[in-house]
N, C-alpha and C positions, 0 to 999 in steps of 0.2 A: 361680372364678365369682363374680360380683357379687351383692350382696343385691338383692332385689326388693321394692318397696313398692307395695301396691295400696290405693286409696281408693275406696269405693263408697257409694252411698246407695240405700236401698230405701224406697218409699212403699207402705204397706199400710193399707187402710181398709175397714171394713164400713160400707156405706151402706144405711140402711133406706129403704124406699120413700117415707116421709114427709120424708126429709131430702135428697133428690136435688138440691135447689136450692142446697145448701151444699157443693158438691163441692170447690171450691178450698180453703176453710178446713179441710175434713175431711182433705184430703190432707196438708197441712202438719202437722196435729196429730198424725199417726201416723208421722212420718218416723223412719227408723232409719239411723244412720250406721255404717259399718264401716271398720276400718283393719287391714291385714294386712301383716306383714313376713316375708319368707322370706330366710334367710341360709344358703346351703350352704357346707360346708367350714369351719365355725366353728373346730373343733379339728382335724378330719380332713377330707379331701376328700369322703368319703362321708357325713359327718354333715349334719344339717339342723336349723336352728332355725326354727320356724314360730310366729309370734305373731299373734293376731287379737283384735280388740276391736270389739264391737257395742254401740251405745248408742241406746236408744230414749227415749221420753218418760217411761216409768215403769219401765224395766228396763235391765239391762246384762249383758253376757256377755264375760268375758275368758278366753282359752284360750292357753296356752303349751305347745308341744310341742318336745321336743328328741329327735330320732331319731338313733341312732348304730348303725352297721352292723358295727363291728369286734367281732364276737361269734363264739363257736365255731359251726361249721356246724350242729350239732345243736340249737342254741337258736334261731337266726334273729334278725332285726332286732328291737330293742326300743326303746321310747320312754318318756321321762319326761313325764308329763302333769300340768299344774297348771291347774285350771279353777275359776273363781269366777263365779257368776251371782246376780243379785237380780231378782226379779219378783213382781208381785202373785199371790197364790195364789187365782186365780179359778176354775180348773178344778174343784177339790175343794170350796172353801168359798164360791164365788160363788152368788148367788141368781138363778134364771132370771127374766127380765122380758120384757114385750112379746111374748107368745106364744112364749117360749123362744128367740127369735132373738138375745137379748142376755143376758149374765151380769153382774150388778151386783156390784162388789167390796164386801167387808165390811172393807176397810182392813187385810187380813192380807197381809203380805209374807214371802216365803220366800227366804232366802239359802242357797246351796249352795256348799261348798268341797270340791273333789276334789284329792287328791294321790296319785299312784301310778304304776304301770308297766304298759305293754302289751307283751305278748310275742306275736309272730306266728310261727307254726310255718313252717319253710321248705317251699316248695311242692315237690312231687315231680315227677310227669310231667304232671299235669293242672292247668293254671293257672286253670281255672274254679272250682276248689274251694279253700277256705281255712279255717284255724282260727286263733283268737286267744284268749289268756288274759290277763286283766287282774286286777291286785291294787291296790285303792284304799283310802285312808282318806277317809271322807266325813263332813262335818259339816253338819247341817241346823239352821238357826237362824231362828226366827220373830220378827217385829217388827211394830209398827203402822206405818202410813204416816207417822206423825209421827216415827218413829225409835226409840222405846223398845221394849225387848224385851217379848214377851208369851208366855204359856204356854197360854192358853185363847182360844176365839173369843168372839163377842158373846153367845152363849147359855151360856157358861160351860163348854163342853166342851173337854177336853184336846186340844191340837194335836200333841203328841209322845208317844212311848212313855215317856220318862223322867219326864214330868210337869213338867219345866222348859221354858225357851224353846229348848233345843238338844238334839239327838241326835247321838251319835258312833257311827260304824259302820265296821267293816272289811269290805270287800266283795271277794269272789272271783267273777270273771265269766268265762264261757266262751262263745264264739260260733263257730258253724259256718255256712258260706255256700256256695252254689252259684250260678254265673252261666253262662248260655249265650246267645249271640247269633248269629243268622244272617240270611240275606236275607229270611226269612219272619217274623221277629219275635225275641222274646227271652223268657227265663225267668230269674227271680231267686227265690232261696229262702234264708232264714236262720233259725237257731234260736239263741236266747240263753237261758242259764241263769245265775242270779245267786244266790249265797249270801251273806247278810248276817249278820255277827256283831257285835251291838251292844256298846258299852262303857258300863256294866259288863255282864258276861256274864249277870247275873241277869235281864236283860230278854229272854232267849231269842233264838233265831235265826229267820230267815225265808228262804224260797226263792221266787224269782220266775222264771217261765218265760214267754217270748214267742216267737211264730212269725210270720214275715212271708213272704208268697208273692206274686209278681207275674207276670203273663203278658201279653205283647203280641203281637198277631197282625196282620199286614198284610193288608188287604182292598183290593187294588188300590192306589190312591193314599192310601187311608184307613188308619187304625190303630185297632184295638180294644184297649183296655187294661183289665185287671182286676187288682185288688189286694185281698188279704185279710190281716188281721192279727188275732191273738188272744193272750190271755195269762191267767195266773192267778198269784196270790201266796198262799202258805200260810205258816203259822207265826205268830209274834208280829210284826205289822207295824203301822205308824202310818197314820192316814188319808191323809197325803200320798203314801204308797207305793201307794195304790189306783189303779185305772184310771179316768181321766176321759174320758167319751165325749161328743163334740160339739165343733164348731169348724171353722175353715177347713182345718185339716190333718187332720181326722177325718171329721165329717159336716157338710157345708156346709148352711147354712140355720139353724143353731143357734149359740148362744153357747158359749164355752169351758166344757165339762163340763155343758152344760144338759140333755143327754139323761139322763145318769146317772153315778154313781160306784160302781164295783163291785170286788169281790174278783177277778172275772174279766171278760172282755170279748170281743166279736167285732165287728169293723168291716170293711166291704167297700166298695169303690169300683169302679164300671164306667164307662168313659169311651170315647167314640168321637170321634176327631179327624179332621176332613175339611179338607184344604188347599183354601183358596179362591183363593189366589194364591201367589207366591213368598214373600211376607212375612206373609201373613194366614192364620190357621187357625181354623176354627170347631169347637167341641166341644159335645157333649151328655153329661150324666153323671147317675148315680144313686148316692147314698151311703146306706148303711144302718149302723146301730150298735145294740148291745144290751149291757147289763151282765149278761145271762144270769141274771137274777133273783138276783143275789148282793149287792145293795146292803146288805141287812140284816146281812151278814157283815163289813162294814167297821166298824172301831171308831167308836162314836158316831153311826153311820148318817147321815152328812151328806147323802146323796142323797135319802133319804125325808124327812128333816127339812126340806129345801128344796123339796120337791114335784117332784122330777125324775121323769119318766115311766118311765125305764129302757130304753126302746126308741124309735127314731125313724128317719126317713129324710128325705133332701133330694134333690130332683130339679131339674134346671135345665140351663143352657147358658152358653156364653161364647165369647170370642175370644182369640187370642194373636197379637200383632203384634210383629215384630222390626224394630228400627231399628239403625243403626250405633252409637247411643249407649246404648240400653237395650232391654229387653223389656217390653212392656205387656200386662197380663193383666186381663181383665174377666170376672167370673162373676156369674150371677144364679141364686139357689137359692130354692126354695119348700119349707118344711118341712111336717111332717104336720099342723100347725095352720093351714095355708094362709097363712102369713106369709112375705113375700118379703124377701130380703136380697141386696144387691149387694156384690161384693168387687172392689175396684180395687187393682191392684198395679203398681208400676214397679220393676223389679229391675235390678241390674247397671248402674246409672246411672254414667256416667263424667263427672266434673266437670273 
C-alpha cells in the first residue's frame, strides 16, 4: 500500500462585536496549517507510521505515531508515541479582559514533550467497549515569548513543582470507553485515570481523574446533543495541571480559562441542530462551566489572583455549512456579563 499525504488549513477566529468590520484581516491572522503523512506497511504490512504537524501563528504541534500489530494476542496492538507542542499558557495564567470574553497573555509559553507507548487491550465480544493503557515520559518546560527559560510568572509565583523552568514526570494512564450508536442517536462515555510520578521522587505524586459523557437524540430531522465532562486532580500537582474553564472548546463566550482555574471542574454543553437544507444546518446551544469552588486549592491560586469568577455560562446560536472544499462554522455566544463573541471557523480546507 502507498503512503498518503494530507495537507489542510484551518481558519479559526474569535470576533468581538466591535471588530466585525475587520473580518478578512482577522481570519488570516489565526490561520493554522496541518500536514499529515500515513505510511502503512513500513516494516510489516500491518504496521502504520502516522505523522502530523500543525502550525499556527503562536503555537505548533508535532505528533509521530508508529503502530505495530505483530504482538501476542493477549497484549493487543501497541503504539510508540512522540509528541511535542509549544503554545502560550493562556488558560491558566491568562488575564480575563473585555468582560471575560478574551484572555490576555502574560508572555508565558509552555513546551510539552511526550515519549511513550500506548497499549490497547484486545476487544472481546463487544466492539463498543475498549480499554487502553499508556506509559509516558513527559517534560514540561516554560519560557518567555522572547525565548529564554523562566521559572516564575510576572507576579513572581512559581510555575513548576521543581522550582526550575522544567518538570519531568513518568505518567501511567488508563482509559475505559463505551460507545453505542443506532438510528435514534448515540451514546459515548469514557473514564480516564492518570498517575504522575515526578522526577525526582521527592516531589511526590499526583492522580488525575476525568469523565466524559455525551448523548445524542434524534428528534425527527433535528438532533439534540448533550455533553458533560468533569475531573479532579489530587496530590502534589503544578498549576499547569489544573483545569482551565472557558473558551471555544469549553464554554463559548469566554476567553481561554477566563471562567476559572480549579483543582476540579464540571463543564456541560447542550446543543440542538436543525437542518435548514442539504448543506446548511442551524444550531442553538447553552454552555456552562464551574471550577466547583476549588480554585484556592491550586498552587499559587492563579484563578483568584486574576479575578476569575469560577462559574459562567454562554448561550447562543450558529450555522454549519458544508462545501466540496471545506466546512464553514459560525457561532455567536453571549456570556453571563452580556458580552457577545462570534467564532468563525473554516476547517478541512483543501488547497
